[in-house]
N, C-alpha and C positions, 0 to 999 in steps of 0.2 A: 116515666121518671126513673132515673138510675137508682136513687135511694130506695125506692119501693121495691125494685127488682132485687137489690142486694138483700134487703130485709126479708123478702119472700124466700130467697134461696137459703138464708140463715135459718129461718123458721122451719122450712122443710127439712134441712139437715138436722136440726135439733129434734124434730119429731121422729125422723128415721132412726137417729141414734138412740133415742129413748126406747123406741119399740124394739130395736134389735138388741139392746142391752138387757131389758127387763123381761121380755117374753120367754126366753129360754127357761126361766125358772118356773113356768107354769106346769111343766111335766117333770115327773121324777126321772132320776138318772137310770140308765141301763148299764148292765155289766158288760164289759168288753169280753168277748169270747175269743177262743183260740183263733189266731190268724188275723185279727183286727189290728189295724194301725191306730191305736188310741194314744193320744199325746197328753202327757201330764202338764202341770203348771210350769215345770222347769223347761219345757220345750223338747224333752226327749221322749222317745217311744216308751209306752208303759209296759215294757216287758220285764220279766222277773230277772233275766240274766244281765240286764243293763247294756246289752249289745244292740245298738240301733243302727249298725252299719256305718258309723262315723258321722251320721247326719245329726248334729246337735242344734241346728237352727230351729227356730220356732216355726212350725208349719201347721197351718190350720187345716187345710184340705186342698185337694186339687193339685195338679202338676206332679210330675215325677212318679209315675207308677200307679198303684192301686188307690183304693179309697182310704181316706183319713178321717178320723172321728175326733170331735172337739170335746175336751173334758169340761170346759167352762167352769161352773162352780161345783162340779161333782168330785167325789172322793177319787183317789188314785184307782186306776183300772175300771173306771166307770166313765160313761160319756153322756152328753146331752144331745138328744135327737134334734131338737129345734135349734140349738146353738150350732150343731153341725150343718144344718141347712142354711141358717142365716150368716154364718161366719166362715163359709168355705170359699168364698170367691165364686165368680160365675162358672168357671170351668169345673171346679170341684162340686158345686151344687148340681150342675147338669149331669155330671158323672154319677152322683148319688142317685138322682132320679131315674137314670137309665139303667144303672148296673146293679143296684141293690137287689138282693135275693127276694123271692116271693115265698110266702109261707108254704111249707110242704104239707102233703096230705096227712102226715102223722101228727100234725098239730105243732110241729117245731117251727116257731116264727123265724128262726135264723136271724138274719140281719135286716129284716123287712122294716121299712118306715111305717109306723102305725098310722092308721087313717085319721085319728083325731089330731095327730101332729101335722099331717099334711093339710088338714082343714084349717087349722090355726095359722099355719104358714101362708096358705092362700088368702086367708082373711086379712092378714097384715100386708103381704107382699103385693097383691094385686092393686089395692087402692093407693098404696105408697108409690108404686111404679107408675100408675096412671097419673097421679098428681105430679110426680117429678117430671113427666113428659111436658107438662104445661108451663114449667117455670123457665126463666130466661137464662138457662145454662146449657152449654152444648152437651147433649146426651143422646144416645141412640135408643131405639126401641126394639132392635133385633134380638138381642140376648134376653131382655126381660120378657118379650113375647114368647120366646122359646121356653123360658123357665115357667111361665104361667101355664102354657099348654102342656108341658111335661108334668107339672105337679097335678094338674087337673086330670090328665090322661092316666097317670099312676093311681090317683084316687079312685077313678072309675074302675080300673083294672083290679085293684084290691077289693073294692066293694063287690064286683062280679065274682071274685074268688070266694067271698064269704056269703054269697046269696044262697038262700035255701032253694033246693031243687035245681041248682045250676047244672047245665048240660055237662060241664067238665069241672072237676074239683080244683084243678090248678090252672090259673090263667097267668101268663107271664106279665106282671105289671110293668116291667121295663119296656116291653113292646108297646103297651098301651101308652106309656109315657112318650115314646118316640112318635106314635101316631098323633097324640094330642099336641105335641110340640110342632109337628109338621102342619097340622090343621090350623093352629093358632098363628103360626108364622105365615102361612098362606093367606089367612084372613087379614092380618095386620098389614102385610106388605103388598097384598093384592097380586101375588104372583101365582102362576098356574104350576101345578105339579104334573110334568109330563115325562 
């Protein structure tokens, strides 16, 4: 029935919108450190000198250079980790999962995505993506499979980093994200990696 399919698509869109809108407020905001591209509510870079390279468009993340961090409901010069993941677009999201720094051995977390944030992201993203595959709208599963694998791989890499008695103190979580992404993509698309 066409009406049922439309209602199902509208219901899924409402659920996804609600989840993506409210869940970033679960975690506290983090301060933007030197060198981060944090964007304030006006759409300009959150720098003190006001020079944003002439780019006054609202940019969430992804595209055009480095990593961009989303302010969401945070104060100026702060960003929301979960909003940055949820509202970056697919390219920006994958860039964050692959490129974000891993905590250093001296305890400086740098720009690492915290493990609880990744766990909540996966808890929402995976079921919503799986459910969206089954509705009657044209959608691919290539990028969502890469995203789920990258988030899972990064989470494993970060947990290995914090494990007691680990063989090495620093594991590059970005490399684990890439491995997880390739593994998930290989499993979903049934392609071989040669």
